[in-house]
N, C-alpha and C positions, 0 to 999 in steps of 0.2 A: 504493500500500500504506500509506504513512504517513497519508494522509488518512482511510482507512477505520479505521485504528487510533485516530486522534484522535477520530473520531466515536464509536467504541466506548468510549473513555475517558470522553467526555462523557456518554453514556447510562448507563454504570455509575455514575459519580460522581453523576449526577443522581438515579438510582433509589435510591441509598444516602444521599442528602442530605449528600454530602461535598464538600469543596473541595480544590483542588490548587495548590501553588506549585512553581516550578522554580528550580533554581540551576544555571546552565549556564556551562561554561567553553569547551571545544573546540567545542561546537555553536553557541555565540554567539547563542542565541535561536531556533534551528531548532525546538526542541520547542514553545516558546511560539508561534512562527509557525504551526506545524501546528495547534495547538489553536485559535488565533485565527481560523482559516479556517472553523471550525464555528459555524454560526448558533446563538445562545443560550448560547455557552460562558461568557459573563460570569457566569452564575448559579453556575458551579462553579470557574472559574479565577481564583485570587487575583491571579496575576501571576508575573513571573519576574525573578530576579536574574541578570544577565549579568556574570560575574566572570572576565574573561579573564586579567587580570594577578593576580599574587599579592597585590599591594597591595589590589586590589578585593576579593579574598576576605577579607582582613583587615578592611577598612573596612565592607563591606556585610554580611558574614556573621559577623564577629567571630572569625575563625580566628586563633589565636595565631601570631605570626611564627616562634617557635621550633618549633612543630608543623610548619609548612611546611618549615623548614630540616631538621628531623630526619627527616621521612618523604618529602619531595619533594612537589611539587604534584600529581603523577599517582600516587596511591596509594590503597589502601583507606581508610586513616586520614583522608585529606583528603576523599575522596568522602563518607564518613560525617560528617565535620565540616561539610561543606557542606550536607548534608541536614538535620542538626540545626540549623545556623545559619539555614537558610531557614524552618524551623518556628518558631524563636525570634523571628525578625524578621517574622513574618506572623501572620495569624489562621487560616491554612489548616489543614485536618485531616490532609493528606497532602503530602509533599514528595518530589521526585525531583531528584537531582543527578548531573551528568556532568562528569568531568574526564579529559582524555586528550591524546594527541599525534596530531594529524591530518596532520602533515607540512608541508612535504616533508622536514624534518630532525628528528632527535631533539632532546630538550631538553638542558640543561646537565648533567643527572643521568645521561644515557645511557639513559633509558627508550626502548625501540624505538618507531618510528612505528607507529601502529595500536593501541597499548595504550590501552584506555579502561576506566575504572572508573565504574560506575553504581550509585547507592545510592538506595533508596526507603524511606520510613518513614511510619508513622502517628504522630501526636502521642503521646508517652509510651511508644512501643514501640521495641524494638531494630531498627536498620536492616537491611534485606535488601540485600546488596551483591554485585555480580557484576563479573568482569573479562572483557574481550573482547580478542582479538588480531585486529584487522580488517585486511583487505588492500584495496589499490586506491588511487585518487587521494585527495588531500586532501578533495575534496568528497564522494566516495563514503564515506570513513571518517566524515565528519561526518553524512551522511545515515543511514548504518547505525547510528551512535550514537544519533541521535534516535529512530529506529525501536525500537531495543532499550530505550531509556528508557521509551517508551510501553508496550512489552510488559511491562517490569518493574512499572510502575504497575498494569497489569491483573492481573499475578500477585499483587501485594500485596493488591489489593482483592477477589481471589477470583473473577475472571472468565476 
């Protein structure tokens, strides 16, 4: 399923002459990996920021440390900051960002395992952000998150 979504993202981005950048935390590059399996993707895929630790989110995407402390790393505000940071640190037209708790344990803020925030945005537009409460193993949550991120990209670009 994720491979067919990645192919569809490629075709839609290509037909609209758009490019995509990812900012991934709990998925640790799964979205980028699924896209990279599509032949020709380099024409539309700028790349991916894998920002697993808070420090990486600060250094790679420019997210303010106080913002991370105030909202917690798994929040709507941080997902939107990640998507904006990815656009600011790339030349892509569209960004998607994922932050969540895949498990096996909750984080220090008490966010439940399976909570995942995904945000997508076109350059210069307000992000489209969703929250998911996923079930299953750590790997299943990560895979579901990557799938939902690709679905959100397709929703954003109107396909």
